[in-house]
N, C-alpha and C positions, 0 to 999 in steps of 0.2 A: 295324133302324133304319138309315135311309138318311142318308149323309153329305152335307153340303152341299158345293157347288163350292169354297168357300173352305177348308174343312176338308181336301178331297181334295188341293188344291194344297199346303197345308201338310204334309200327310203325305208327299207326293211329295218335297218340298224337304228334309224331315227325313231321309228315306231317301238321297237324294243326298248330303247333308252326312255322314251316317255312313259311306257308302261312300268318299267322298273322304278322310275322316279316318283310316279304316282303311288306305287305300292309302298315304297319306303316312306313317302310322306304320310300316307294313311296309317303306316305302323307307328311312326313318331307321334302323330296325333292321338292315336289310341293309348299309347303309353303315357302321354302327358295327361289325358283325360283320366286315366286310371290312377295316377299319382295324385291328382287333384281330389279325386274322390276318396282315397286313402288317408290323405291329410285331413280332409274335412271329418271323416269318421274318427280319426285319432284325436282331433281337437274335441269332438263331442264326447268320446269316452273318457278323455282326461278331465273334461269339465264336470262330468258326472262323478268321477273319482274324487276330485278335489272337493266337490260338494258334500259328498258322503263322509270324507276324511275331516272336514272342518265343521261338520254339523254336531251338535251336542249329542251325547249318548242317550239314546232313548230308554228311559228307566222302566224297562219291561221286567216282568217277574223273573224271567230266565237270567237276565243280567244281574239283577240284585241278588238272587240265589248263588250265582257264580262268584260274585264279589265275597259274600259271607262264607262260602266254602273255602275259597282261597285264603281268606283271613284266618279261619279256623285251622287250616292245614299248616299255614306259616307259624301260627302261634304255637300249635303242638310240636312242630319240628324245633323251633327256637327253644321252647322250654326243655325239650329232651336234650338238645345239644348243650344248652347251658348248664343243666343238672350234671350231665357227664363230665363236662369240663371242670365244673366247680366241686366236684366229689371230694377233692382233697384240700378244700379251703380250711384254714385253721384260724381260730380266734380264741384268745385265752382270757381267763378271768383277770379282773383288775388287781394289780400288785403295787405295793409301795416300793420305792427304790431300795430300801434296805432288804426287804423280802425277796425281791427279784435278784439282787446281788448274791444273797445267800444261796439261792436256788442255782445261780450261775456257777458259783464255786463248786457246788456239789456235782453239777452236770460236767464240768471239766474235769474233776477228779474221776468221775465215772469213765469218761471217754480215754483219760490217760491210762486206765487199767485195761483197755481192750488190747487184744493180742495183735502183734505185728513183729517186724524184724529189727527193732531197736532194743535189744537185750529182752526180747519177748514182748515188748510193747509197741503200740502203734506210733508213737512219736516220742520226742525227748521229754524228760521229766518237767522241763520249764516251758513247755509249748502251751499256749493259751487259746488256740483255736479262733484267732480273729478278735478276741476280746481284750487285747492288751490295754486299751484305754481305761478299762474298768477293773483290771486285775493286776497282779504283781505289785511292785514297790510303789510305783507312781499312780496306782489305780484310783479312780475317782468314783463317787456315787453317781449313777446315771439320773438324768433329769426325769421328773414325773411324766412329761409328754413324750419322752422317748421309750419309756417302758413297754408300751404295747408292740411297738415295732421291733424292739430288742427281743421281746419274748418269741416272736415269730421267727427272727433271725436265729436265735438259739435253738429252736425246735428244728428248723431246716438244716442247720449245720450238724446237729446231733444225729438226725436221720441220715444225712449223707455219710457221716463218719461211721455210723453203724453199718451201712452198706459196704464201705471200704473194708471194714473189719471182717465182715462175713465173706466178702470176695477173696480176702487174703492178701491185701497189699502189704508192702514191706514197711514203708515209712511215709507218714504224712508231714511234708516239708513246709507247707504254707497254706493259710486260710485267710482269705481277706473278705470283708464285708464292703462291697462297693457302694458308697453313699452317693446318691444323686444330689446335685447342687439344688439348694433351695430356690423355688421360683418366687418372683416378686408378686406383690398383690395385683399389679396391673395384668399379669399373665393369668392369674387365677380368677379375676373378675368376670371375663367373658364366659368361662366355664361355669361359673356360679349362675349367671344370668341364663345361660342355655338350659341348665338343670331345672329352672323354674318353670319352663314351658310345659314340661310334661304334667300329667295328672298326678303322678306320685314320684317319689324320690327313688331313682334307680340305684342298684347296688354299685358301690365304688370299686373299680378295679385298680389293683396295685401290681407292681412288678419289682421284686427285689432281686439284686444281682449279687453273685459270690464269685470269687476266684480260688481255685484249688490247684495245688501242686503236690505231687506225691511220687514215689518211686515204687515200681512194681514189676511182676513178670506179666508176659503177654496174656496168659489165661485170666489172671485176676483183673486186668484192664478190661477185657471183653465182658466178664461177669459183672463188673461195676457198671459199665455203660448199659448193659441189658437191663439191670436192675433199676437204674436211674430212669430209664425210659419207659418202664412198665409199672411204676407205682402210681397210686392215686393222685398224688400231687402233680400239678400241671407244670413240669419242669422241661427246660430246653437247654441242651448242651451246645455251646457255642465256642468258636475259636479253639477247637481241640488240636493240640500238638504234643508230639512226644519224640524223644531222641534217645539214643544209646548212651548210656554213661560210660561205657568202655568197649573197645573192640577186641574181643578174645582172640580172634584169629590173627589180627595184626600184632598183638602183643606176643603170641605164641611164635610167629614167624621171626620177630625181632629176637626173641630169646634163643631161637635156633641159630640165627646169624651170629649172635654173640658167642654161642657155644662153639660154632665152627671157627670163629676168629681166635677164641682162646685155645682151641685145639691146635690150630696152625701155629700160634705163637709158641705154644708148649713144645711142639716138635721141633721148631727152629731153635729153641733154647736148649733142648736136650741134644740136638745134633752138634752144637758148638762145645757141649761139655761132655763129650763121649769119653774123654780120658779121665774124667773125675769119677769117683765112686761115692755113693752116699744116697740117703733118701731124697735129697733135694732134687735130683734129676728125675726120680721116679714120680714125684709129686707133680713137677712141671709138665710131664708128658702125659699125665692122667687126663683123659678126655672128659668133658662135661657132658652128661647125659640129659636129654630133654624128653619129657613125657610125650608120647604120641598125641596128636591133635584129635580131640573128640568134640563133636558139635552137638549140643544138647540144649534146648531152650531153658531147662530148669537149671542148668550149670552156667548158662550165659550171664552176662552183666545184666543188672536191672535197667529198665528203661525209665526215664524221667518224663512224667505226663503232667500236662498243665491245660486247663480249660476254664471257661466262664459258664456259669450256671444261672439261668434266669428262671425265677419261680413266680408265677402268676397267681394272684388271689382274686377271685370274682366277687368277693363281698357277700357270699351266700352261706358262710359257715356259722354253725352255732358254737356257743362258747364251749371250748374244750376243758374238760376237768384235768386235774393233775394226774400224772401217771401213777401206776401201782407203787413204784419206788418212792415217788414223792409223797403219795398218800400214807405209806408206812412211816416215812420220816416225819410227817406231820402228826401222825398218830402217836409216835414215840415222844414227840416234843410235848404234845397234849398231856400224855400220861405222866411225863416227868413233871410237868407243871402241877397236875392234880396231886402228885405225891408230896410236893413241897407245900401244899396248903395245909393249914392246921386242921385236925380232925375235930369235928364238932361233937360234942357229948350230948346225950340225950337229955340229961338233966338241965342243960343250958337252955333248952327250948321253952 
């Protein structure tokens, strides 16, 4: 039986379809088989990795040497950084409250004599540099437990004021010792327990804060900030703000407008009195002259600067002896005391 042409084409098409379907099915099977193998291999590798990750570290010589080397490197770095940060720490010899107050009065007198823009001085004669509680008419004697902290505060304020004087500020307007609120025993107890865990007592870090306000020129402000951030003491300047105390340009323009208005009013008054003779018309028509505007930072109004200063102490300081001026004062006092003593004669021995 012979097939027709249409039947032959149908048979050929069916054969091609069967071949294509078989090839597609084989490709799908191969892809599925490859995916299963990849998943099995991934699970095997993941299991090995988790096993190595959760296994204890093998104490080989190389690992132990690496731990010791890292510990030595960290210790060296920490000590170097701590020494650098604590190079400006200050600690003073023990003083009694009367001796400290006497030294405080002398230091305040010294700072008041520094050069500035208030009749040649850095502040008003009655300025007390943040120690109003202990000086002046209502000044009290400091408590013995407060003297070490007050000694550090006095040294810091004196250092900053000396920097201001060297930079050339005009006037120191306010100095405040920012006292932190006393913490309760419950807050301090956990810290004390935590400190006992270590093999030795670690140095105690402290942070004292101060607030300063002064008027100055821009150049002196820049010099002061550069000096504060470059000294050995670990100081941080925060909340810095400044504003102009007066606007010279606006004041000059206002003066020019007033001069023009006075000139216009003078002309109007002189025009209504043309028939009169005398010096009054000449004075009213006289124009008010205003100096030309000159912009110069040195001639401009000073700026008012305020900032907060944080001074950190890392507890690594050695006891600081008295300065040369204080030593000379103590030496003079001792010499005066020796002079008042009765002279012992040789025959009395």
